[in-house]
MARKE-768859 format. One record per atom (N, C-alpha, C, O): atom name; x, y, z; residue in one letter. Coordinates in Angstrom, 2 decimals. Layout:
BEGIN
R  bagu     east    north       up  sedren
R    CA        X        Y        Z       A
...
# end
This chain:
BEGIN
R  bagu     east    north       up  sedren
R     N   -16.61    -0.41    -9.28       M
R    CA   -16.01    -0.11    -8.51       M
R     C   -15.67    -1.01    -7.29       M
R     O   -16.41    -1.99    -7.23       M
R     N   -14.52    -0.92    -6.06       T
R    CA   -14.56    -1.83    -5.38       T
R     C   -15.43    -1.35    -3.56       T
R     O   -15.53    -0.20    -3.13       T
R     N   -15.90    -2.61    -2.87       D
R    CA   -16.95    -2.44    -2.68       D
R     C   -15.75    -2.27    -1.28       D
R     O   -14.71    -2.93    -1.42       D
R     N   -15.80    -1.94    -0.75       L
R    CA   -14.84    -1.51     0.75       L
R     C   -16.00    -1.72     2.10       L
R     O   -15.62    -2.18     3.18       L
R     N   -17.06    -1.41     1.92       A
R    CA   -17.44    -1.45     2.88       A
R     C   -17.32    -2.00     3.95       A
R     O   -17.41    -1.53     5.09       A
R     N   -17.05    -3.41     3.47       P
R    CA   -17.14    -5.01     4.36       P
R     C   -15.68    -4.77     5.54       P
R     O   -15.65    -5.29     6.65       P
R     N   -14.62    -3.92     4.99       L
R    CA   -13.80    -3.42     6.01       L
R     C   -13.76    -2.13     7.06       L
R     O   -13.23    -2.08     8.17       L
R     N   -14.22    -1.50     6.62       L
R    CA   -15.43    -0.68     7.24       L
R     C   -14.74    -1.10     8.99       L
R     O   -13.83    -0.76     9.75       L
R     N   -15.48    -1.70     8.94       P
R    CA   -14.59    -1.68    11.25       P
R     C   -12.97    -2.85    11.20       P
R     O   -12.48    -3.31    12.23       P
R     N   -12.69    -2.98    10.49       R
R    CA   -11.07    -2.62    10.60       R
R     C   -10.82    -1.77    10.90       R
R     O   -10.62    -1.42    12.06       R
R     N   -10.73    -0.92     9.59       A
R    CA    -9.92     0.37     9.05       A
R     C   -10.76     1.35    10.46       A
R     O   -10.07     2.22    11.00       A
R     N   -12.20     1.15    10.95       V
R    CA   -12.18     1.93    12.51       V
R     C   -10.90     1.40    13.37       V
R     O    -9.94     2.14    13.60       V
R     N   -10.94     0.66    13.62       A
R    CA   -10.26    -0.12    14.67       A
R     C    -9.47    -0.03    14.83       A
R     O    -9.08     0.07    15.99       A
R     N    -8.23     0.03    13.30       L
R    CA    -6.94     0.08    12.95       L
R     C    -6.04     1.49    13.47       L
R     O    -4.97     1.76    14.00       L
R     N    -7.51     2.34    12.83       L
R    CA    -7.17     4.46    13.28       L
R     C    -7.25     4.52    15.29       L
R     O    -6.43     4.89    16.13       L
R     N    -8.41     4.07    15.37       A
R    CA    -8.73     4.05    16.88       A
R     C    -6.86     3.82    17.58       A
R     O    -6.11     4.72    17.97       A
R     N    -6.61     2.46    17.53       R
R    CA    -5.54     2.00    18.02       R
R     C    -4.32     2.72    17.64       R
R     O    -3.35     2.77    18.40       R
R     N    -4.34     3.12    16.79       A
R    CA    -3.16     4.20    15.86       A
R     C    -3.25     5.62    16.83       A
R     O    -2.34     6.28    17.34       A
R     N    -4.38     5.74    16.86       R
R    CA    -4.55     6.74    17.53       R
R     C    -4.05     7.05    18.76       R
R     O    -3.36     7.98    19.18       R
R     N    -4.72     5.68    19.44       L
R    CA    -4.01     5.79    20.96       L
R     C    -2.83     5.67    21.09       L
R     O    -2.56     5.59    22.29       L
R     N    -1.86     5.60    20.39       S
R    CA    -0.41     5.47    20.41       S
R     C    -0.09     6.43    19.56       S
R     O     0.83     5.99    18.86       S
R     N    -0.28     7.17    19.34       G
R    CA     0.17     8.95    18.65       G
R     C     0.95     8.15    17.32       G
R     O     2.16     8.36    17.20       G
R     N     0.16     7.07    16.14       L
R    CA     1.12     7.54    15.05       L
R     C     0.12     8.00    13.74       L
R     O    -1.00     8.45    13.53       L
R     N     0.78     7.78    13.34       K
R    CA     0.44     8.83    11.47       K
R     C     0.75     7.54    10.58       K
R     O     1.74     6.83    10.73       K
R     N    -0.39     7.33     9.48       I
R    CA    -0.22     6.55     8.58       I
R     C     0.15     7.42     7.55       I
R     O    -0.15     8.61     7.64       I
R     N     0.96     6.86     6.27       A
R    CA     0.96     7.61     5.06       A
R     C     0.71     5.72     4.74       A
R     O     0.99     4.73     5.42       A
R     N    -0.23     5.97     2.83       T
R    CA     0.25     4.87     2.36       T
R     C     0.80     5.27     0.98       T
R     O     0.87     6.44     0.60       T
R     N     1.19     4.21     0.26       A
R    CA     1.78     4.91    -0.62       A
R     C     1.38     3.42    -2.36       A
R     O     1.90     2.30    -2.39       A
R     N     0.65     3.86    -3.20       E
R    CA    -0.73     2.77    -3.50       E
R     C    -0.22     3.23    -5.49       E
R     O    -0.25     4.28    -6.14       E
R     N     0.18     1.81    -5.80       S
R    CA    -0.14     1.74    -7.46       S
R     C    -1.05     0.92    -7.70       S
R     O    -2.01     1.52    -8.19       S
R     N    -1.26    -0.20    -7.58       C
R    CA    -2.54    -0.80    -8.03       C
R     C    -3.87    -0.41    -7.99       C
R     O    -4.84    -0.43    -8.75       C
R     N    -3.39     0.20    -6.06       T
R    CA    -5.21     0.17    -6.23       T
R     C    -5.08     1.67    -5.75       T
R     O    -5.66     1.97    -4.70       T
R     N    -4.45     2.51    -6.34       G
R    CA    -4.93     3.75    -6.30       G
R     C    -5.49     4.51    -6.18       G
R     O    -6.20     5.25    -6.86       G
R     N    -5.03     4.32    -4.67       G
R    CA    -5.79     5.14    -3.44       G
R     C    -6.55     4.49    -2.94       G
R     O    -6.63     4.85    -1.76       G
R     N    -7.56     3.26    -3.26       L
R    CA    -8.36     2.59    -2.75       L
R     C    -7.84     2.50    -1.01       L
R     O    -8.78     2.51    -0.22       L
R     N    -6.74     2.45    -0.54       V
R    CA    -6.08     1.60     1.18       V
R     C    -6.35     3.69     1.80       V
R     O    -6.95     3.98     2.83       V
R     N    -5.90     4.40     1.14       A
R    CA    -6.47     5.67     1.78       A
R     C    -7.43     5.95     1.11       A
R     O    -7.13     7.03     0.61       A
R     N    -8.70     5.60     0.65       A
R    CA    -9.58     5.70     0.69       A
R     C   -10.79     5.08     1.72       A
R     O   -11.84     5.67     1.97       A
R     N   -10.41     3.77     2.25       L
R    CA   -11.19     3.47     3.24       L
R     C   -10.85     4.12     4.61       L
R     O   -11.74     4.38     5.43       L
R     N    -9.28     4.42     4.87       L
R    CA    -9.07     4.79     5.96       L
R     C    -9.42     6.40     5.62       L
R     O    -8.44     6.95     6.10       L
R     N   -10.17     7.32     5.13       T
R    CA   -10.39     8.63     4.94       T
R     C   -12.01     8.03     4.76       T
R     O   -12.87     8.88     5.00       T
R     N   -12.40     7.01     4.47       E
R    CA   -14.29     7.15     4.72       E
R     C   -14.63     7.85     6.36       E
R     O   -15.48     8.66     6.73       E
R     N   -13.58     7.17     7.08       I
R    CA   -13.97     7.22     8.57       I
R     C   -14.03     8.88     8.90       I
R     O   -13.23     9.49     8.20       I
R     N   -14.71     9.62     9.70       P
R    CA   -14.89    10.65    10.15       P
R     C   -13.78    10.52    11.15       P
R     O   -13.73     9.49    11.82       P
R     N   -12.67    11.69    11.36       G
R    CA   -12.12    11.68    12.51       G
R     C   -10.15    11.75    12.03       G
R     O    -9.12    12.31    12.42       G
R     N   -10.67    10.69    10.88       S
R    CA    -9.64    10.15    10.10       S
R     C    -8.25    10.61    10.28       S
R     O    -7.30     9.94    10.68       S
R     N    -8.28    12.44     9.77       S
R    CA    -7.63    13.01     9.75       S
R     C    -5.99    13.26    10.96       S
R     O    -4.80    13.35    10.69       S
R     N    -6.65    13.30    12.08       D
R    CA    -5.79    12.97    13.01       D
R     C    -4.66    11.93    13.69       D
R     O    -3.87    11.89    14.63       D
R     N    -5.40    10.64    11.92       V
R    CA    -4.28     9.52    12.32       V
R     C    -3.54     9.49    10.15       V
R     O    -2.39     9.45     9.71       V
R     N    -4.51     9.52     9.64       V
R    CA    -3.97     9.43     8.30       V
R     C    -2.93    10.77     7.84       V
R     O    -3.40    11.91     7.95       V
R     N    -1.21    10.56     7.20       E
R    CA    -1.34    11.64     7.84       E
R     C    -1.35    12.72     6.20       E
R     O    -1.62    13.88     5.88       E
R     N    -0.72    10.96     5.29       R
R    CA    -0.66    11.58     3.53       R
R     C    -0.81    10.27     2.59       R
R     O    -0.35     9.25     3.10       R
R     N    -1.39    10.15     1.31       G
R    CA    -1.92     9.07     0.65       G
R     C    -0.67     9.59    -0.69       G
R     O    -0.60    10.75    -1.08       G
R     N     0.01     8.70    -1.09       F
R    CA     0.85     8.69    -2.54       F
R     C     0.48     8.15    -3.28       F
R     O     0.96     7.01    -3.23       F
R     N    -0.48     8.32    -4.43       V
R    CA    -0.68     7.42    -5.55       V
R     C     0.45     7.84    -6.34       V
R     O     0.87     8.90    -6.80       V
R     N     0.88     6.33    -6.31       T
R    CA     2.46     6.23    -7.77       T
R     C     2.09     5.34    -8.76       T
R     O     2.76     4.32    -8.60       T
R     N     1.26     5.24    -9.80       Y
R    CA     0.60     4.47   -10.75       Y
R     C     1.66     4.40   -11.47       Y
R     O     2.11     3.25   -11.57       Y
R     N     2.49     5.61   -12.28       S
R    CA     3.68     5.48   -13.30       S
R     C     4.90     4.83   -12.38       S
R     O     4.87     4.49   -11.20       S
R     N     5.89     4.78   -13.26       N
R    CA     7.43     4.57   -12.68       N
R     C     7.75     6.01   -12.51       N
R     O     8.80     5.90   -11.87       N
R     N     7.59     7.02   -12.62       E
R    CA     7.69     8.19   -12.94       E
R     C     7.47     8.39   -11.82       E
R     O     8.45     8.22   -11.08       E
R     N     6.40     8.75   -11.27       A
R    CA     5.35     9.08    -9.88       A
R     C     5.95     8.76    -9.01       A
R     O     6.09     9.60    -8.13       A
R     N     6.75     7.10    -8.76       K
R    CA     7.34     6.27    -8.07       K
R     C     8.88     6.98    -8.00       K
R     O     9.34     7.03    -6.86       K
R     N     9.42     7.31    -8.66       T
R    CA    10.80     8.09    -8.82       T
R     C    10.38     9.02    -8.15       T
R     O    10.51     9.07    -6.93       T
R     N     9.74     9.98    -8.91       E
R    CA     9.31    11.83    -8.15       E
R     C     9.29    11.99    -7.43       E
R     O     9.97    12.81    -6.81       E
R     N     7.86    10.71    -6.77       M
R    CA     7.22    11.05    -5.71       M
R     C     8.00    10.97    -4.23       M
R     O     8.35    11.76    -3.35       M
R     N     8.04     9.44    -4.52       L
R    CA     9.10     8.87    -3.65       L
R     C    10.29     8.35    -3.34       L
R     O    10.77     7.93    -2.29       L
R     N    10.70     8.47    -4.48       K
R    CA    12.17     8.76    -4.50       K
R     C    12.83     7.36    -4.86       K
R     O    14.02     7.04    -4.90       K
R     N    11.62     6.59    -5.11       V
R    CA    12.21     5.32    -5.81       V
R     C    13.55     5.84    -7.26       V
R     O    13.53     6.64    -8.20       V
R     N    14.54     4.90    -6.72       P
R    CA    15.62     4.78    -7.61       P
R     C    15.15     4.25    -9.02       P
R     O    14.28     3.39    -8.87       P
R     N    15.46     4.51   -10.48       A
R    CA    14.79     4.60   -11.43       A
R     C    15.71     3.47   -12.05       A
R     O    15.45     3.00   -13.16       A
R     N    16.67     3.10   -11.38       D
R    CA    17.27     2.08   -11.53       D
R     C    17.58     0.75   -10.71       D
R     O    18.19    -0.28   -11.00       D
R     N    16.78     1.24    -9.35       L
R    CA    15.92    -0.43    -8.88       L
R     C    14.46    -0.38    -9.57       L
R     O    14.08    -1.54    -9.41       L
R     N    13.47     0.27   -10.23       I
R    CA    13.02    -0.07   -10.70       I
R     C    13.05    -1.09   -12.15       I
R     O    12.23    -1.97   -12.43       I
R     N    14.15    -0.71   -12.88       A
R    CA    14.29    -1.24   -14.36       A
R     C    15.26    -2.45   -13.78       A
R     O    15.46    -3.44   -14.48       A
R     N    15.68    -2.35   -12.84       E
R    CA    16.91    -4.18   -12.70       E
R     C    15.83    -5.19   -11.74       E
R     O    15.92    -6.42   -11.78       E
R     N    14.71    -4.39   -10.80       N
R    CA    13.62    -5.65   -10.46       N
R     C    12.37    -5.32   -11.38       N
R     O    12.29    -6.33   -12.08       N
R     N    11.65    -4.71   -11.65       G
R    CA    10.51    -4.48   -12.05       G
R     C     9.83    -3.80   -10.53       G
R     O     9.98    -4.00    -9.32       G
R     N     8.78    -2.67   -11.62       A
R    CA     8.38    -1.85   -10.66       A
R     C     7.00    -3.23    -9.80       A
R     O     6.21    -2.91    -8.91       A
R     N     7.08    -4.39   -10.29       V
R    CA     5.64    -4.92    -9.28       V
R     C     7.23    -5.78    -8.90       V
R     O     7.87    -6.37    -9.77       V
R     N     7.66    -5.66    -7.37       S
R    CA     8.44    -5.74    -6.60       S
R     C     8.48    -5.92    -5.15       S
R     O     7.64    -5.31    -4.49       S
R     N     9.50    -6.82    -4.43       G
R    CA     9.45    -6.15    -3.50       G
R     C    10.44    -5.69    -2.75       G
R     O    10.55    -5.54    -1.54       G
R     N    11.35    -5.44    -3.94       E
R    CA    12.27    -4.72    -3.57       E
R     C    11.72    -2.62    -3.62       E
R     O    12.14    -1.74    -2.86       E
R     N    10.86    -2.49    -4.63       V
R    CA     9.69    -1.28    -5.11       V
R     C     8.50    -0.83    -4.43       V
R     O     7.84     0.19    -4.64       V
R     N     8.25    -2.28    -3.09       A
R    CA     7.33    -1.64    -2.67       A
R     C     8.19    -1.70    -1.36       A
R     O     7.42    -1.09    -0.61       A
R     N     9.41    -2.07    -0.48       L
R    CA     9.57    -1.50     0.41       L
R     C    10.40     0.15    -0.16       L
R     O    10.22     1.26     0.35       L
R     N    11.02    -0.08    -0.98       A
R    CA    11.42     1.55    -1.28       A
R     C    10.51     2.31    -1.51       A
R     O    10.87     3.48    -1.36       A
R     N     9.11     2.14    -1.92       M
R    CA     8.02     2.82    -1.78       M
R     C     7.09     3.54    -0.26       M
R     O     6.44     4.57    -0.11       M
R     N     7.53     2.17     0.85       A
R    CA     7.15     2.20     1.75       A
R     C     8.21     3.06     2.76       A
R     O     7.76     3.46     3.84       A
R     N     9.55     3.34     2.43       L
R    CA    10.48     4.28     2.91       L
R     C    10.10     5.48     2.38       L
R     O     9.82     6.41     3.13       L
R     N    10.04     5.58     1.06       G
R    CA     9.91     6.74     0.08       G
R     C     8.58     7.90     1.22       G
R     O     8.69     9.03     1.70       G
R     N     7.27     6.69     1.25       A
R    CA     6.51     7.39     1.70       A
R     C     6.96     8.24     3.35       A
R     O     6.61     9.38     3.68       A
R     N     7.69     7.40     4.05       I
R    CA     7.95     7.57     5.99       I
R     C     8.60     8.92     5.33       I
R     O     8.03     9.97     5.64       I
R     N     9.86     9.02     4.35       D
R    CA    10.71    10.03     4.19       D
R     C    10.18    11.13     3.89       D
R     O    10.53    12.13     4.52       D
R     N     9.14    11.21     2.79       K
R    CA     8.61    12.05     2.68       K
R     C     7.38    12.61     2.76       K
R     O     6.69    13.14     1.89       K
R     N     7.11    12.35     4.50       S
R    CA     5.35    12.41     4.73       S
R     C     6.27    12.75     6.26       S
R     O     7.49    12.58     6.29       S
R     N     5.50    13.22     7.42       R
R    CA     5.37    13.26     9.32       R
R     C     4.57    11.79     9.48       R
R     O     3.83    11.75    10.46       R
R     N     4.60    10.84     8.84       A
R    CA     3.99     9.40     9.05       A
R     C     4.50     8.86    10.06       A
R     O     5.11     9.63    10.80       A
R     N     4.47     7.51    10.43       D
R    CA     5.53     6.50    11.98       D
R     C     5.04     5.73    10.86       D
R     O     6.01     5.18    10.34       D
R     N     3.67     5.38    10.09       V
R    CA     4.04     3.49     9.35       V
R     C     3.13     4.38     8.07       V
R     O     2.19     5.17     7.96       V
R     N     4.15     3.65     7.22       A
R    CA     3.38     3.40     5.67       A
R     C     3.51     2.17     5.56       A
R     O     4.30     1.41     6.12       A
R     N     2.38     1.88     4.50       V
R    CA     2.27     0.71     3.64       V
R     C     2.30     0.67     1.89       V
R     O     1.46     1.41     1.38       V
R     N     2.88     0.16     1.26       A
R    CA     2.92    -0.01     0.13       A
R     C     2.35    -1.09    -0.81       A
R     O     2.17    -2.28    -0.55       A
R     N     2.13    -0.49    -1.85       I
R    CA     1.42    -1.86    -2.86       I
R     C     1.59    -1.58    -4.22       I
R     O     1.11    -0.59    -4.77       I
R     N     2.37    -2.55    -4.86       T
R    CA     2.66    -2.23    -6.53       T
R     C     2.11    -3.89    -6.98       T
R     O     2.41    -4.88    -6.31       T
R     N     1.59    -3.91    -7.76       G
R    CA     1.05    -5.48    -8.53       G
R     C     0.50    -4.81   -10.07       G
R     O     0.61    -3.79   -10.76       G
R     N    -0.24    -6.29   -10.07       I
R    CA    -0.86    -6.31   -11.79       I
R     C    -2.10    -6.71   -10.92       I
R     O    -2.06    -7.27    -9.82       I
R     N    -3.21    -6.31   -11.62       A
R    CA    -4.85    -6.45   -11.28       A
R     C    -5.54    -6.44   -12.38       A
R     O    -6.76    -6.56   -12.50       A
R     N    -4.66    -6.28   -13.28       G
R    CA    -5.45    -6.88   -14.77       G
R     C    -6.30    -5.91   -15.00       G
R     O    -6.36    -4.79   -14.51       G
R     N    -7.23    -6.64   -16.14       P
R    CA    -7.10    -7.76   -17.42       P
R     C    -6.07    -8.17   -17.90       P
R     O    -5.96    -9.34   -18.28       P
R     N    -5.14    -7.32   -17.98       G
R    CA    -3.68    -7.43   -18.88       G
R     C    -2.34    -7.17   -18.47       G
R     O    -2.39    -7.14   -17.24       G
R     N    -1.52    -7.02   -18.72       G
R    CA    -0.22    -6.58   -17.90       G
R     C     0.46    -8.10   -17.49       G
R     O     1.67    -7.97   -17.32       G
R     N     0.23    -8.75   -17.40       G
R    CA     1.11   -10.41   -16.78       G
R     C     1.46   -10.85   -17.76       G
R     O     0.71   -10.78   -18.74       G
R     N     2.64   -11.44   -17.85       T
R    CA     3.24   -11.96   -17.84       T
R     C     3.59   -13.97   -17.56       T
R     O     2.92   -14.48   -16.67       T
R     N     4.06   -14.41   -17.92       E
R    CA     4.28   -15.62   -16.98       E
R     C     5.08   -15.74   -15.58       E
R     O     4.72   -16.36   -14.57       E
R     N     6.30   -14.94   -15.80       E
R    CA     6.89   -14.79   -14.28       E
R     C     6.12   -13.81   -13.30       E
R     O     5.94   -13.99   -12.10       E
R     N     5.67   -12.60   -14.16       K
R    CA     4.93   -12.12   -12.98       K
R     C     3.33   -11.63   -13.98       K
R     O     3.01   -10.73   -14.75       K
R     N     2.63   -12.93   -13.33       P
R    CA     1.09   -12.54   -14.06       P
R     C     0.36   -11.98   -12.93       P
R     O     0.62   -11.69   -11.77       P
R     N    -0.86   -11.94   -13.85       V
R    CA    -2.12   -10.65   -13.27       V
R     C    -2.41   -11.61   -12.27       V
R     O    -2.46   -12.84   -12.30       V
R     N    -2.65   -10.54   -11.13       G
R    CA    -3.13   -11.01    -9.66       G
R     C    -1.36   -11.08    -8.45       G
R     O    -1.25   -11.18    -7.23       G
R     N    -0.46   -10.99    -9.40       L
R    CA     0.77   -10.58    -8.42       L
R     C     0.79    -9.18    -7.81       L
R     O     0.58    -8.07    -8.31       L
R     N     1.11    -9.56    -6.61       V
R    CA     0.79    -7.87    -5.69       V
R     C     2.34    -7.89    -5.25       V
R     O     2.90    -8.83    -5.82       V
R     N     3.17    -7.20    -4.47       H
R    CA     4.18    -7.41    -3.52       H
R     C     3.63    -6.06    -3.03       H
R     O     3.29    -5.11    -3.73       H
R     N     3.61    -6.18    -1.38       F
R    CA     3.47    -5.17    -0.20       F
R     C     5.06    -5.04     0.59       F
R     O     5.93    -5.88     0.82       F
R     N     4.94    -3.59     0.86       A
R    CA     5.44    -3.70     1.92       A
R     C     5.32    -2.65     3.12       A
R     O     5.32    -1.50     2.67       A
R     N     5.20    -2.71     4.58       A
R    CA     4.94    -1.85     5.58       A
R     C     6.21    -1.36     6.14       A
R     O     7.16    -2.13     6.11       A
R     N     6.37    -0.06     6.70       A
R    CA     7.86    -0.23     7.41       A
R     C     7.42     1.26     8.90       A
R     O     6.41     1.91     9.14       A
R     N     8.19     1.22     9.26       Q
R    CA     7.74     1.86    10.73       Q
R     C     9.16     2.66    10.91       Q
R     O    10.21     2.05    11.13       Q
R     N     9.08     4.62    10.73       K
R    CA    10.15     4.86    10.98       K
R     C    10.95     4.42    11.72       K
R     O    12.08     4.71    11.31       K
R     N    10.98     3.72    12.88       D
R    CA    11.81     3.25    13.75       D
R     C    12.47     1.82    13.05       D
R     O    13.34     1.13    13.58       D
R     N    12.01     1.64    12.12       G
R    CA    12.84     0.15    11.49       G
R     C    12.54    -0.76    10.99       G
R     O    13.07    -1.35    10.04       G
R     N    11.48    -1.02    11.70       E
R    CA    10.45    -2.72    12.04       E
R     C     9.48    -2.16    10.14       E
R     O     8.74    -1.26     9.75       E
R     N    10.22    -3.52     9.52       R
R    CA     9.78    -3.81     8.06       R
R     C     9.40    -5.41     8.32       R
R     O     9.68    -6.26     9.17       R
R     N     8.53    -5.33     6.98       L
R    CA     7.91    -6.11     6.25       L
R     C     7.13    -6.35     5.09       L
R     O     6.35    -5.50     4.65       L
R     N     7.28    -7.36     4.62       L
R    CA     7.29    -7.75     3.08       L
R     C     6.41    -8.93     3.05       L
R     O     6.43    -9.87     3.85       L
R     N     5.51    -8.74     1.87       V
R    CA     4.43    -9.76     2.03       V
R     C     4.53    -9.82     0.27       V
R     O     4.65    -8.68    -0.20       V
R     N     4.52   -10.88    -0.75       E
R    CA     4.33   -11.78    -1.90       E
R     C     3.17   -12.31    -2.04       E
R     O     3.12   -13.50    -1.71       E
R     N     1.78   -11.60    -2.61       R
R    CA     1.29   -12.35    -2.85       R
R     C     0.88   -12.87    -4.19       R
R     O     1.32   -12.36    -5.22       R
R     N    -0.15   -14.12    -4.17       R
R    CA    -0.35   -14.61    -6.02       R
R     C    -1.63   -14.37    -5.72       R
R     O    -2.02   -15.51    -5.46       R
R     N    -2.55   -13.68    -5.58       F
R    CA    -4.10   -13.72    -5.62       F
R     C    -4.68   -14.31    -6.78       F
R     O    -5.83   -14.58    -6.43       F
R     N    -4.50   -14.76    -8.33       G
R    CA    -4.68   -15.25    -9.24       G
R     C    -5.21   -14.47   -10.20       G
R     O    -4.98   -13.32    -9.82       G
R     N    -5.75   -14.43   -11.18       D
R    CA    -6.84   -13.88   -11.52       D
R     C    -8.54   -13.71   -11.17       D
R     O    -9.37   -14.53   -11.58       D
R     N    -8.80   -12.76   -10.53       L
R    CA    -9.34   -12.76    -9.48       L
R     C   -10.55   -11.33   -10.27       L
R     O   -11.35   -10.63    -9.65       L
R     N   -10.40   -11.33   -11.04       G
R    CA   -10.84    -9.87   -12.22       G
R     C   -10.05    -8.66   -11.13       G
R     O    -9.57    -8.82   -10.00       G
R     N   -10.19    -7.08   -12.24       R
R    CA    -9.31    -6.02   -11.95       R
R     C    -9.79    -5.59   -10.29       R
R     O    -9.00    -5.38    -9.37       R
R     N   -11.08    -5.53   -10.21       A
R    CA   -12.05    -5.57    -8.76       A
R     C   -11.61    -6.45    -7.63       A
R     O   -11.66    -6.06    -6.46       A
R     N   -11.18    -7.67    -7.99       G
R    CA   -11.61    -8.71    -6.99       G
R     C    -9.58    -8.55    -5.97       G
R     O    -9.27    -8.47    -4.78       G
R     N    -8.76    -8.58    -7.25       V
R    CA    -7.39    -8.30    -7.20       V
R     C    -6.97    -6.64    -6.29       V
R     O    -6.13    -6.51    -5.40       V
R     N    -8.12    -5.23    -7.06       R
R    CA    -7.46    -4.83    -6.03       R
R     C    -8.08    -4.78    -4.46       R
R     O    -7.43    -4.52    -3.45       R
R     N    -9.64    -5.13    -4.54       L
R    CA    -9.92    -5.47    -3.24       L
R     C    -9.31    -6.27    -2.15       L
R     O    -9.21    -5.74    -1.04       L
R     N    -8.88    -7.54    -2.36       A
R    CA    -7.80    -8.25    -1.92       A
R     C    -6.61    -7.95    -1.87       A
R     O    -5.87    -8.83    -1.43       A
R     N    -5.94    -6.60    -2.31       S
R    CA    -4.30    -6.52    -2.14       S
R     C    -5.05    -5.16    -0.88       S
R     O    -4.28    -4.96     0.06       S
R     N    -6.21    -4.42    -0.82       V
R    CA    -6.19    -3.52     0.14       V
R     C    -6.72    -4.21     1.64       V
R     O    -6.47    -3.73     2.75       V
R     N    -7.50    -5.46     1.36       E
R    CA    -6.95    -6.47     2.56       E
R     C    -5.88    -6.80     3.05       E
R     O    -5.88    -7.11     4.24       E
R     N    -5.00    -6.83     2.50       Q
R    CA    -3.65    -7.38     2.40       Q
R     C    -2.85    -5.83     3.19       Q
R     O    -1.96    -5.64     4.02       Q
R     N    -3.29    -5.42     2.80       A
R    CA    -2.61    -3.91     3.20       A
R     C    -3.25    -3.56     4.71       A
R     O    -2.60    -3.23     5.70       A
R     N    -4.39    -3.68     4.64       L
R    CA    -5.23    -3.16     5.67       L
R     C    -4.30    -4.41     7.36       L
R     O    -3.94    -4.04     8.47       L
R     N    -4.26    -5.55     6.84       A
R    CA    -3.74    -6.60     8.17       A
R     C    -2.11    -6.03     8.39       A
R     O    -1.60    -5.96     9.51       A
R     N    -1.46    -5.69     7.24       M
R    CA    -0.08    -4.87     7.81       M
R     C    -0.37    -3.40     8.28       M
R     O     0.17    -3.08     9.33       M
R     N    -0.66    -3.07     8.05       L
R    CA    -1.24    -1.75     9.02       L
R     C    -1.59    -2.40    10.16       L
R     O    -1.32    -1.63    11.07       L
R     N    -2.01    -3.31    10.55       E
R    CA    -2.77    -4.07    12.02       E
R     C    -1.76    -4.30    12.07       E
R     O    -1.15    -3.34    12.53       E
R     N    -1.06    -5.21    11.81       K
R    CA     0.56    -5.62    12.97       K
R     C     1.25    -4.90    13.37       K
R     O     1.72    -4.95    14.51       K
R     N     1.64    -3.48    11.95       M
R    CA     2.60    -2.20    12.44       M
R     C     1.94    -1.34    13.38       M
R     O     2.86    -0.75    13.95       M
R     N     1.00    -1.00    13.77       V
R    CA     0.06    -0.81    14.50       V
R     C     0.01    -1.15    15.79       V
R     O     0.05    -0.40    16.77       V
R     N    -0.08    -2.30    15.76       G
R    CA    -0.14    -3.29    16.41       G
R     C    -1.76    -3.30    17.61       G
R     O    -1.97    -4.25    18.35       G
# end
């Protein structure tokens, strides 16, 4: 299991800033399997900021829960910036959140290809008012837990930027 404890102080500060701004947060997670939502909801009182989390591990879940077009997944692959952005926008559309972060990647140990190796993760953050942020990270083969933890840290950084 991934140890999220070192990230708790940053998550506490993020939630405090979101609370002061009256912002609600949603997460849309694939390879992290809900770890960002778990980090945020580890904090007492987080329910006034964390609106909901979507764990959309399969392509079907991405399409059914977040309305990511199946042809977008077929065209670009589930692990792509296009799909990450569609996930973030879907999380905003399917929730009452003001800000959403989305993560899709290959944590390993298998599943990688030469074009999309283990450790490749795409992130997107979106605000309801239109601001967008896309990040591609190639963490390398840090091991499954390592890729997932690094992904949570990147997602947290993106939320920090979006919340201000």
